[in-house]
C-alpha positions, 0 to 999 in steps of 0.5 A, a space after each residue: 543475528 536474530 532480527 527480533 533483537 534489532 527491533 524488527 522481524 522478517 515474517 515473509 521472504 520470497 526470492 525468485 531464482 532469476 534474481 541477479 544482483 548484477 542487474 540492479 540497474 534494470 530493477 525497480 525497488 518498491 518500498 511500503 512504509 508504515 508505523 509498525 510494518 515495512 514491505 519490499 518488492 523488486 520488479 525487473 523492468 524488462 519483463 515485469 517479473 516480481 523477483 523479491 518480496 519481504 514483509 517485516 514487522 517493526 517494533 512499536 516506537 513513540 517517535 519519528 526519530 525512533 522509527 528512522 533509527 530503527 529503519 537505519 538499522 534494518 537497512 544497514 543489516 539488509 543485503 540489498 537495500 543500501 545498494 544505489 543503482 536501482 532503475 527506480 525507487 517507489 516509496 509508498 507511505 502508510 499513514 492517515 495524513 492524506 486528502 483526495 482532491 478532484 483534479 478539476 479543483 486541484 491547485 498546487 499552491 493550496 497543498 497545505 489547505 487541502 491536507 488540513 481539511 482532515 488531518 494535522 500538519 506540522 510544517 516544521 517536521 513534515 513535507 507535503 507531496 502530491 500524486 496525480 492518479 493515472 486512471 482516476 480523476 483525483 489528486 492525492 495530497 499527503 504528508 511525510 516526515 521530513 527526516 525519513 523522506 530526506 534520508 530515503 532520498 539521500 540513500 538513492 541519489 542515482 535512481 528516480 525516487 518517487 513517493 506515493 500514498 498507500 491509498 493511491 496504490 490501492 486505488 490504481 490497483 482496484 481500477 486495473 482489477 475492475 477492467 476485467 471483472 465485475 462492475 459496481 463492486 465494493 473493494 476491501 483491503 484488510 491491513 494490519 491496523 486499518 480497513 480500506 474501502 474503495 468503490 468505483 462508478 463508471 470506471 471512476 473513483 466513487 469512494 475511498 476511505 480508511 478506518 482504524 480498527 481496534 476490535 473485529 466488530 469495527 470491520 463489520 460496523 464500518 462496512 455496513 455504514 459505508 454500504 448504507 451510505 452508498 445505497 448498497 445491499 449487503 445481501 446482493 452487492 458483490 464485495 472483493 477482499 484483499 489483505 491480511 486475512 486467511 481464506 479459512 479464518 474465523 474472521 472470514 467466516 464472520 464476514 460471510 455471515 453479513 456479506 453473502 457475495 464476498 470473494 477474495 481478489 486475485 494477484 495482479 496480472 500486470 506482474 509475473 511470478 515464479 513458482 516460489 510465489 505460490 507460497 504467498 496467497 493470491 490476495 496478500 500484498 495487493 497494495 505492495 504490488 500495485 505500487 508498480 502501477 504508480 509512475 
């Protein structure tokens, strides 16, 4: 059946030849869910080999109920997602309902107050989760639609199910990357609908924010705004780029006009990849891979 008629479209799939359906109990399932897209990766916990990657575009829906129904259809049609014997299931949520709190100021009883600093929260429909960063002195507080989170937890009663926010995966991934690369770099992640900007200082998180993008000029405007606020020089600062942008695309050439020291980030080295993953550009799916770092 054509997946497009079901309200979703599979745009990329890589399946390693070493994938073994009889070994699901030793595999970690990583799911990243946005309002209009979904990514899946499967990693063998015994050797950290990435065995499966899938990327879906979801039809535009007007409610969380409609999104849940669409996801139910996708999962039921999928040959693996309904299996319940994973070693662990990690789910990354892509939304703008989050807040980063310094660990020293974090009080678990104040989750609602933190979240309402910069987003709305509906206690009748949403649950609040938090994630303590491993490599950064920060706690991410974020909201997830209750119908969707409860449905996902019920799907995997025999596995360890954990929720994180996309921002946490990106931050952990950048900190890991900078250990073996240039310091004091600005990092960009180009998502399908958002721009993420991250900087570190003394190996600690200095800045993170995400920006809604409506037209290409918004990218340049937000990057220049953040550079100015952080006293970075667009002609001399190093900028590393990941995300949904081609190496020879007009968009990249436009970036280069404004930022001379811009380069594409590498694929994470804490995972291994078979030759079939050569089809995927190294700077794609950085946020999805980085879920692996978030325990």
